[in-house]
C-alpha positions as CSV (number, residue, x, y, z in Angstrom):
1,M,84.9,69.2,136.0
2,T,81.9,69.3,133.8
3,S,82.5,68.9,129.8
4,A,80.6,70.4,127.2
5,A,78.7,67.6,126.1
6,I,75.6,65.7,126.2
7,Y,75.2,62.1,125.6
8,G,72.8,59.3,125.2
9,C,72.8,55.8,126.6
10,S,71.8,52.3,125.2
11,G,68.9,50.9,127.0
12,H,66.6,51.0,130.2
13,R,69.2,51.1,132.8
14,L,72.9,51.9,132.8
15,T,75.6,49.4,132.0
16,E,78.9,49.2,134.3
17,D,80.8,50.6,131.2
18,E,78.2,53.5,130.7
19,R,78.4,54.2,134.6
20,A,82.1,54.3,134.5
21,F,82.4,56.3,131.2
22,F,79.9,59.0,132.5
23,A,81.6,59.3,135.6
24,E,85.0,60.1,134.0
25,A,83.6,62.3,131.1
26,R,81.2,64.1,133.3
27,P,79.1,65.2,130.7
28,W,76.8,68.5,131.4
29,G,73.9,66.7,130.7
30,F,72.0,63.4,128.9
31,I,69.5,62.6,126.3
32,L,66.8,59.9,126.1
33,F,65.1,58.2,123.3
34,R,62.5,55.3,122.8
35,R,65.0,52.7,123.3
36,N,65.3,54.2,126.7
37,I,61.8,54.2,127.6
38,D,59.4,51.5,129.3
39,T,57.6,52.3,132.4
40,P,57.3,55.7,134.6
41,D,59.1,53.8,137.3
42,Q,61.9,52.6,135.0
43,V,62.4,56.2,133.4
44,R,62.8,57.6,137.0
45,A,65.2,55.0,138.1
46,L,67.2,55.7,134.6
47,T,67.2,59.4,135.1
48,D,68.4,59.2,138.8
49,E,71.2,56.8,137.6
50,L,72.2,59.1,135.1
51,R,72.4,61.8,137.4
52,A,74.2,59.9,140.3
53,A,77.0,58.8,137.5
54,I,78.2,62.4,137.4
55,G,77.2,63.4,140.8
56,D,74.7,66.2,139.9
57,S,71.2,65.7,141.3
58,E,70.1,68.4,139.2
59,A,71.8,67.7,135.7
60,P,69.7,68.5,132.3
61,I,68.1,65.6,130.9
62,L,66.6,66.0,127.6
63,I,64.2,64.3,125.3
64,D,62.3,65.2,121.9
65,Q,58.6,65.0,123.3
66,E,57.0,67.2,120.5
67,G,53.7,64.9,119.9
68,G,53.1,63.4,116.5
69,R,55.9,61.6,114.8
70,V,58.5,62.7,117.4
71,Q,57.2,61.5,120.8
72,R,59.6,59.2,122.8
73,M,57.2,58.7,125.8
74,G,53.8,57.5,124.6
75,P,51.2,54.9,124.9
76,P,50.2,52.9,127.2
77,H,51.9,55.1,130.0
78,W,51.6,58.5,128.5
79,P,49.1,60.1,126.2
80,K,49.6,60.4,122.5
81,Y,50.1,64.2,121.8
82,P,49.2,65.9,118.4
83,P,51.9,67.2,116.1
84,G,52.3,70.9,116.1
85,S,50.3,71.5,112.9
86,A,47.3,70.1,114.7
87,Y,46.7,73.1,116.7
88,L,45.4,75.5,114.0
89,K,43.4,72.5,112.5
90,A,41.6,72.1,115.7
91,S,40.6,75.7,115.6
92,N,40.8,78.5,113.1
93,D,41.1,81.1,115.7
94,P,45.0,81.7,116.4
95,M,44.2,82.8,120.0
96,D,42.4,79.5,120.7
97,A,45.1,77.5,119.1
98,R,47.7,79.3,121.2
99,E,45.9,78.1,124.6
100,M,45.9,74.6,123.5
101,A,49.3,74.7,122.4
102,R,50.3,76.1,125.7
103,L,48.1,73.4,127.7
104,G,49.4,70.8,125.6
105,A,53.2,71.6,126.4
106,R,52.1,72.1,130.0
107,L,50.8,68.7,130.5
108,M,53.9,67.2,128.4
109,A,56.0,69.0,130.9
110,H,53.9,67.4,133.8
111,D,54.5,64.2,132.3
112,L,58.2,64.7,132.0
113,K,59.2,66.2,135.5
114,E,57.4,63.1,137.2
115,V,60.1,61.1,135.5
116,G,63.0,63.2,136.0
117,I,63.2,64.8,132.5
118,N,63.8,68.7,132.8
119,V,64.4,69.7,129.2
120,D,62.0,69.3,126.1
121,L,63.5,69.8,122.7
122,L,60.8,71.9,121.9
123,P,59.4,74.2,120.2
124,V,60.0,73.6,116.7
125,L,60.6,77.1,115.2
126,D,61.1,76.0,111.5
127,V,58.9,77.5,108.8
128,P,58.3,75.3,105.9
129,V,58.4,76.5,102.3
130,S,56.7,74.9,99.3
131,G,58.6,71.8,98.1
132,A,60.8,71.3,101.1
133,H,61.7,67.9,102.4
134,D,59.1,66.9,104.9
135,I,61.5,66.2,107.7
136,V,59.6,69.1,109.4
137,G,56.4,68.6,107.6
138,D,53.4,68.6,110.2
139,R,55.8,69.1,113.0
140,A,55.5,73.0,112.3
141,Y,53.2,74.9,114.0
142,G,52.1,76.7,110.8
143,Q,52.9,77.8,107.3
144,D,54.2,81.4,108.0
145,P,56.6,82.9,110.6
146,A,54.1,84.9,112.5
147,T,52.0,81.7,113.4
148,V,55.0,79.5,114.1
149,A,56.4,82.3,116.6
150,L,52.7,82.7,118.1
151,L,52.4,79.0,118.9
152,G,56.1,78.2,119.6
153,R,56.0,80.8,122.3
154,A,52.9,79.3,123.9
155,A,54.6,76.0,123.9
156,A,57.8,77.2,125.3
157,E,55.4,79.2,128.2
158,G,53.7,75.9,128.8
159,L,57.1,74.0,129.5
160,L,58.5,76.6,131.3
161,A,55.3,76.8,133.8
162,G,55.6,73.1,134.2
163,G,59.5,73.1,135.3
164,V,60.7,72.0,132.1
165,L,63.0,74.0,129.8
166,P,62.1,74.4,126.3
167,C,65.0,74.4,123.5
168,I,64.2,76.1,120.3
169,K,65.1,74.4,117.1
170,H,66.6,74.0,114.5
171,M,68.5,77.5,114.4
172,P,68.5,79.4,112.3
173,G,65.7,77.4,110.5
174,H,65.5,74.0,108.8
175,G,62.0,74.8,106.8
176,R,63.7,75.5,103.5
177,A,65.8,72.2,103.4
178,F,65.5,70.0,100.4
179,S,67.0,66.9,101.9
180,D,67.0,65.4,105.5
181,S,70.0,66.4,107.6
182,H,70.1,62.9,109.3
183,K,71.1,61.6,105.9
184,D,72.7,64.5,103.8
185,L,73.8,68.1,104.1
186,P,71.3,70.4,102.7
187,T,72.3,73.8,101.3
188,V,70.0,76.5,101.3
189,H,70.7,79.1,98.6
190,A,68.2,81.9,99.6
191,D,69.4,85.6,99.9
192,F,70.0,86.9,103.4
193,E,66.7,89.2,103.1
194,T,64.6,86.4,102.3
195,L,66.1,84.3,105.3
196,D,65.5,87.3,107.6
197,G,62.1,87.9,106.8
198,W,60.9,84.1,106.9
199,D,63.2,81.5,108.6
200,F,65.1,83.7,110.9
201,A,62.0,85.6,112.2
202,P,60.5,82.9,114.9
203,F,63.9,82.6,116.2
204,K,64.4,86.4,116.6
205,A,60.9,86.3,118.3
206,L,61.9,83.6,120.8
207,S,65.5,85.0,121.4
208,D,64.8,85.2,125.1
209,M,64.5,81.3,125.3
210,P,67.4,79.7,127.7
211,L,68.4,76.8,125.1
212,A,68.7,76.5,121.3
213,M,69.6,73.7,119.0
214,T,71.5,74.4,115.7
215,A,70.6,73.1,112.1
216,H,73.2,71.2,110.3
217,I,72.3,73.1,107.1
218,V,74.7,75.1,105.0
219,F,73.1,78.8,104.4
220,T,75.3,80.1,101.4
221,A,74.1,83.6,102.2
222,V,75.7,83.2,105.8
223,D,78.8,80.7,105.2
224,R,79.1,79.2,101.9
225,K,81.1,76.2,103.1
226,R,80.2,75.2,106.5
227,P,76.8,74.0,108.0
228,A,75.4,76.6,110.8
229,T,76.5,74.1,113.5
230,Q,80.2,74.5,112.3
231,S,80.2,77.9,111.2
232,K,82.0,81.0,113.3
233,T,80.0,83.3,110.9
234,A,76.8,81.5,111.4
235,V,77.0,81.5,115.3
236,K,77.9,85.1,115.4
237,M,74.8,86.0,113.3
238,M,72.6,83.9,115.8
239,R,74.1,85.7,118.7
240,E,74.3,89.3,117.0
241,H,71.5,89.4,114.3
242,L,69.0,86.8,115.9
243,G,69.9,88.2,119.4
244,F,70.0,84.9,121.2
245,S,72.0,85.0,124.3
246,G,71.5,81.5,125.9
247,L,73.0,78.5,125.4
248,I,73.5,76.8,121.9
249,M,73.9,73.1,121.7
250,T,74.5,71.3,118.4
251,D,72.2,68.9,116.6
252,D,73.3,65.2,116.8
253,L,76.9,64.8,115.9
254,S,76.3,61.4,114.4
255,M,73.9,62.7,111.9
256,Q,75.2,62.1,108.0
257,A,75.0,66.0,107.5
258,L,78.3,66.4,109.1
259,S,81.6,65.0,107.8
260,G,84.8,63.9,109.5
261,S,85.4,61.7,112.7
262,L,83.3,62.2,115.6
263,G,85.9,63.9,117.5
264,E,86.3,66.1,114.5
265,R,82.9,67.1,114.4
266,A,82.7,67.7,118.1
267,H,86.1,70.0,117.7
268,R,84.6,72.0,114.8
269,S,81.4,72.7,116.5
270,L,83.0,74.0,119.8
271,K,85.7,76.1,117.9
272,A,82.5,77.7,115.8
273,G,80.9,78.8,119.0
274,C,78.6,76.4,120.0
275,D,78.6,75.9,123.9
276,V,77.8,72.2,124.1
277,V,77.7,69.2,121.6
278,L,75.2,66.5,121.5
279,H,75.8,63.0,120.7
280,C,72.6,60.7,121.0
281,N,73.1,57.1,119.9
282,G,74.5,55.8,122.9
283,D,77.5,54.0,120.9
284,M,80.3,53.7,123.5
285,A,83.2,54.0,121.1
286,E,81.6,57.2,119.3
287,M,81.1,58.8,122.9
288,Q,84.6,58.0,123.8
289,A,85.9,59.6,120.6
290,V,83.7,62.9,121.1
291,A,84.9,62.8,125.0
292,E,88.6,62.9,123.7
293,A,87.8,66.1,121.5
294,T,85.6,67.9,124.1
295,G,86.9,70.2,126.8
296,R,85.3,71.3,129.9
297,L,82.5,73.7,130.1
298,K,83.9,77.1,130.9
299,G,83.7,80.8,130.5
300,R,80.7,82.1,128.8
301,A,79.4,78.7,127.9
302,K,79.5,77.7,131.5
303,A,77.6,80.9,132.6
304,R,75.0,80.3,129.8
305,A,74.4,76.8,131.0
306,E,74.1,78.0,134.5
307,A,71.8,80.8,133.6
308,A,69.6,78.3,131.4
309,M,69.3,75.9,134.4
310,A,68.1,78.9,136.7
311,R,65.2,79.1,134.6
312,I,63.6,76.0,135.9
313,V,61.0,77.1,138.4
314,R,60.9,74.9,141.6
315,T,57.4,75.2,142.2
316,P,55.4,74.5,139.0
317,E,52.3,76.4,138.0
318,P,49.1,74.4,139.5
319,L,47.7,71.8,137.3
320,D,45.0,69.4,137.6
321,P,46.5,66.8,135.3
322,V,43.1,64.6,134.8
323,A,40.8,67.7,134.2
324,G,43.7,69.2,132.0
325,H,44.1,66.2,130.0
326,E,40.3,65.9,129.6
327,R,39.7,69.5,128.4
328,F,42.9,69.1,126.1
329,F,41.9,66.1,124.4
330,Q,38.1,66.9,123.9
331,A,39.4,70.2,122.3
332,M,41.7,68.3,119.9
333,E,39.4,65.3,119.2
334,G,39.8,64.2,115.5
335,R,43.3,66.0,115.2
336,L,45.6,63.3,116.8
337,D,46.0,61.2,113.6
338,V,47.9,63.9,111.7
339,A,51.2,62.5,111.0
340,K,52.8,63.6,107.6
341,G,56.2,62.9,106.7
342,P,59.0,60.4,107.7
343,D,59.1,58.9,111.1
344,V,61.9,60.7,113.4
345,G,62.9,57.8,115.4
346,E,66.3,57.0,117.2
347,A,68.2,59.6,115.4
348,Q,68.0,62.9,116.7
349,A,65.2,65.0,115.8
């Protein structure tokens, strides 16, 4: 019986306690961070172990592999990819930038698939506004909704072509937040019309994607009291107004934007309409608390999960990774050192 949860683990290999917990809790999937990454052989062994623990050889295994500040797999075993903002900096032609964004994501999909990872928490569809907190910063593909939607779709298409599911984030938009939701609960006071024309626009444009991650942000125009992750009104708006019919997962439950116990956070999120909760830090006591409050994946949520996984292509688009990397990094030369804003490390991105 699969539960409506995604969990992290503590290190390079599973401990016996983790193996036993996952076998009992039966989460839908798992997420990896830098603490879980060493060599390609090690990562492959870990993803095999995780799937074996729950008896599902095709279970989703997620990672934040954006490039720039948010890249869990990097040198010396994997290339250093640029942040989202670098594509337009490398070429002022949006169509050229689109081609490179797709190629970059296709190459990342190749890297991920080789070690057993089949979900990338990309693309970032947040559109920054002047003065907002720089937790998004250079992770954004552009400074306007149309550019973000154009390059975000290119990245999503590159991942899908490589046999890896994209996950749009942070729905319905993190670009207007004036604080970091890893540390505080941001509140956005913009009116609905403003939000709809700016923050929500890229999410509406990519509403056909299989997976989405919520934002731990209060939008007073939608729900004055609750963050989007825990708001029935906000989740309904995502479904009906943004048109998103895929699986909705929470951002990390352990982020300080949320209040209450871990169990309460999980319960509120699922009650609001999120399909799956995400807990990232691998802390056993916290995972047990989440598991106690999380029921099985069933009904519409289960159907959405199955539909999402069905989007994984069995035979990826042909790719010569050597030639692809050479072409990509020549085109992006001189744009790989762009990294503005705080490092987004072990806490969920």
